[in-house]
Structure formats: structure tokens, C-alpha cells
C-alpha positions in Angstrom: 135.0 -4.5 82.5 138.7 -4.0 83.0 138.4 -0.9 85.3 137.5 -2.2 88.7 137.1 0.9 90.9 138.5 4.3 91.8 141.6 3.6 93.8 142.4 7.1 95.3 142.6 10.8 94.8 146.1 12.3 95.1 146.6 15.7 96.6 150.0 17.4 96.7 150.5 19.3 99.9 153.0 21.8 101.2 153.0 20.7 104.8 152.2 17.0 105.3 151.4 17.0 109.0 149.2 20.1 108.8 147.2 18.5 105.9 146.9 15.2 107.8 145.5 17.1 110.8 143.1 19.0 108.5 141.7 16.0 106.6 141.8 13.7 109.7 140.7 16.0 112.5 138.4 18.4 110.6 137.0 16.4 107.7 137.0 13.1 109.7 139.0 10.9 107.4 140.9 8.0 109.1 144.6 7.6 108.6 145.3 4.2 107.0 149.0 4.1 106.1 152.2 6.1 105.5 155.1 5.6 103.2 158.5 7.2 102.7 159.7 6.3 99.2 162.9 7.1 97.4 163.8 5.1 94.4 164.1 5.2 90.6 160.7 3.7 90.1 158.9 6.4 92.1 160.9 9.1 90.3 159.9 7.6 87.0 156.2 7.1 88.0 155.8 10.6 89.4 158.0 12.2 86.7 159.8 14.1 89.5 163.6 13.9 89.7 165.0 12.6 93.0 162.0 10.5 93.6 161.7 11.2 97.3 158.0 11.2 98.4 156.2 11.0 101.7 152.6 9.9 101.4 149.7 9.4 103.8 146.6 7.5 102.8 143.3 8.6 104.5 139.9 7.0 104.1 136.3 7.9 104.7 133.8 5.4 103.5 134.8 4.3 100.0 136.8 7.4 99.4 140.6 7.3 99.8 142.9 10.3 99.6 146.6 10.2 99.1 148.4 13.2 100.5 151.8 13.6 98.7 154.7 15.6 100.0 157.9 16.0 98.1 160.7 17.0 100.7 163.4 17.4 98.1 161.7 18.6 95.0 159.2 20.8 96.8 155.9 21.8 95.3 154.8 24.0 92.5 152.3 26.7 93.4 149.6 28.0 91.1 146.5 30.2 91.4 144.6 29.3 94.5 141.8 28.7 94.8 142.1 27.1 91.5 139.5 28.4 89.0 136.6 26.1 88.5 136.9 26.3 84.7 140.6 25.3 84.7 141.0 21.9 83.1 141.6 19.0 85.5 140.4 18.3 89.1 138.3 21.2 90.3 137.2 20.2 93.8 136.2 17.6 96.4 132.6 17.6 97.6 131.3 16.6 101.0 127.9 16.2 102.5 127.7 17.8 106.0 125.1 18.1 108.7 125.9 21.6 110.0 127.6 23.7 107.4 128.5 26.6 109.7 130.0 24.3 112.3 132.2 22.6 109.6 133.2 26.0 108.2 134.3 27.1 111.7 136.4 24.0 112.1 138.0 24.4 108.6 138.9 28.0 109.3 140.4 27.1 112.7 142.6 24.5 111.0 144.1 26.8 108.4 141.5 26.5 105.6 139.3 29.3 104.5 135.7 30.0 103.6 134.7 31.4 100.2 131.6 33.2 101.5 130.8 34.8 98.2 130.0 31.2 96.9 127.4 30.5 99.6 123.9 29.5 98.4 120.7 28.6 100.2 118.5 26.6 97.8 115.0 26.7 99.2 113.6 24.4 96.5 115.9 21.5 97.6 116.1 22.7 101.2 119.9 22.6 100.9 122.8 25.0 101.5 126.2 24.8 99.8 129.5 26.7 99.9 133.1 26.3 98.7 135.9 26.3 101.3 139.6 25.6 100.8 142.0 23.3 102.5 145.2 25.0 103.9 146.9 24.8 100.4 143.9 26.3 98.6 142.2 23.1 97.2 138.5 23.8 96.8 136.1 21.7 98.9 132.4 22.0 98.3 130.2 21.6 101.4 126.6 20.5 100.9 124.1 20.6 103.8 121.0 18.9 102.5 118.2 16.8 104.1 117.7 13.2 103.2 120.0 10.4 102.2 123.6 11.6 102.1 124.3 9.0 99.4 122.1 10.8 97.0 122.6 14.0 95.2 120.5 17.0 96.2 117.4 17.1 93.9 117.4 13.3 93.3 
């Protein structure tokens, strides 16, 4: 097969250091590398004139996030949280051990809880809720017994 693996998930952020703290300190990703890039190739690849990008790569297990900040071009805002039926990336999903503890940390770090989405599935013994990062990206939290590498209900 010619596709080897998922490389990373890119997330455009409005405040790079705030987002690094959120994903590193709250969601427990590890910072791996930083790049400040300004050249014609990055402008062409990203299709953003000026080409100035600051990136931070974060990892947790086999998942790698790339936080992207555009100091010159800025960022384009849209509806947040983004509707789940809008085409494209809808959310990140994380297994957690104590959903309410994680929610409290998220809210303290500038994210928010979408309490109206909270469910408690007695059949699977699991709870789930959507929260957002400081820029409004949806993150699904799943608190479920058993192997965290398996989906609830498997």
C-alpha cells in the first residue's frame, strides 16, 4: 500500500502559546518541535500569501497535532463550535478517566463545556460530552470502562 500512516492533524489557532498550554497542560500532549517558517514554498503549500507560519507539533501516543499560527495573514473565523454536519473535520475524540475533572481543567484553560451534549449511556457504562478548545474546536470526551484502545460497545 502506498499510504503508510496518518502523519498529523493540523489545527489553526488564534493564540499559539495559549493553545500549546491547553493541549500540553490540560490534554497531556507532549511538545515535540517548533518551527518558524517564511518562504515561497510554505506560501505555495498552504495557499496563504506571505507564507509566515509558526508551528508546534504535539504528540500523545500515536497521535500528532500540528498547531498552526499565521502571524502576518491572521486567521479566518467561522461559526464556533463548528456544526457537526458541516463538511470536513468535525472533532477530536479522547478517552478520559474522570470526565468531570477533565471538563474542569478545560474550562480553567479557556475551553468550554457543551453541557447540553452530555450523555450517560447505562448500557455501555460510559459517559460522553463535547467540549471546545479555546478557539472553539469540538473535542469529544468519552469516559468508559475497559480498554481505552477499543471503542465503547466493542
